[in-house]
N, C-alpha and C positions, 0 to 999 in steps of 0.2 A: 602414357602407358606404352604405346607402340614403339616409340623411338628410343627406349632405354637400351643402352649398350651393355651387354653382359661382360663383366670383368672376372678375373680369377677370384675364386672364393677365398676368404680368410679361413683360418683354422676353425674359428668359432662358427662361421657361416657353414662350413662343411659339416660340422657336428650338428648344427641346427637343421640343416637339410636332411641329414641322415635320420634324425629323430622324427621328422615330419613327412618323410617320403611317402608314407601311406596315403597322404592327401591326394597324390597324383592318381593312384589306383582307385581311390574312392570316387574322385571326380569322373574318371573315365567310365567306371562301372555304373555310377548313378545316372550318367547322361547317355549311356548306351553306345559309347565309342569303343571301337575295336582296339584292344591293347596293342596288337601287332601294327596297326596302321597309324595310331595316334600317340603312342607313348613318346616317341622321339620328338614330336611337336610339343606335347604337353609339358615335358620335362624342362624345356627352355623357359616357358612361362613360369613354371614353379621356381626355377633357379633365379629368375629376375625378381620374383616376389621375395625370395629369401634375402637377396641383396638389398632390395629397397626397404624391406621391413626392418632389417638390422641396421641400416644406415640412416634411417629417418625416424627420429624419436617422435615426431608429431604423429606419424602413422601408428606407431606402437601404442601411443596413449589413446588414440581414437578408435582403432580397429583391432580385432583379433587376427592372428596370422591366418587361420583357415579362410577367413573372408577375403583377405588380400590375395592369398594364393589362388582362390577360386576366380577372382577377377582377372588375374594375369594369365592363368591357364586358359580361361574362356577367350580372352583376347588373342592369345597365340593361336589357338585352334581356329578362331574366326578369320584371322589373317591368312592362315594356311588354306582354309577352304575358299576364300575369295581368290587367292592366287591360283588354286587348282581350277576353279570355275573359269577364270580368265584364260587359262591355257586351253580350255576346251572350246573356246569361242573361235573356231576356224571357219572359213567360208565353206559352205557345203553346196552340193548340187553339181551341176556340170560346168566345167570351165572350157571355154572355147577360145582359141587363139585366132583372131581375125587375120593375122599375117602369117599363119602356118602354111607351109608349102605342102601340097599333096599332088599326087599324079592324077591325071584326068580320069583314069580308070578306077581310081581308088574312091571309095565312098567316103563322104565327109564324116559320117558316123565313126569310122575307124580312126579318125584323127582327133577325136574328142577325148579328153582325159576326164573320166568320171571320178569325182571325189565325193564319197558318201553314197547315199541312197539315190533312188530315182527322183529326178527333178522334172518340172514341166518341160524344160528344154529337151531333156533326153527322151521324154515321151513323144514329143513332136518329131524329133529326128527319127525315132523308131517307126512312127506312123508313116513318115515320108519314105523311109526305106522300104517298108512293106508295100506302099503304093507303087514305087519304082519296080519292085519285083513282080507285082501283079500286072502292071501296066502297059 
């Protein structure tokens, strides 16, 4: 299902897609997906379903088109969400370069690039800095 390459639609497939286009809106509404955020994703699943359904007689005999379109739209949105989640998996916390050069008068804390929120390392550095100031 995921590896199907979408090709230009035939005239019959374009007409079929137009007649059944409401299935995309129905799916997005029924499953609580934002039309603005997911229509562009869902439509590709729908168009794949149109092509496969019209090009494979065995599917037409076994399943109704709304069922096939539901499966392809769901698959397309699932793939999209997995890709978006993968993009969000970035290292977080404090990154320290052990070979960074800094002046003797410069505090090591100023050389640290903080990515994301506070990490245990940044807390330790902040405590050491406070100790130096008190000390």
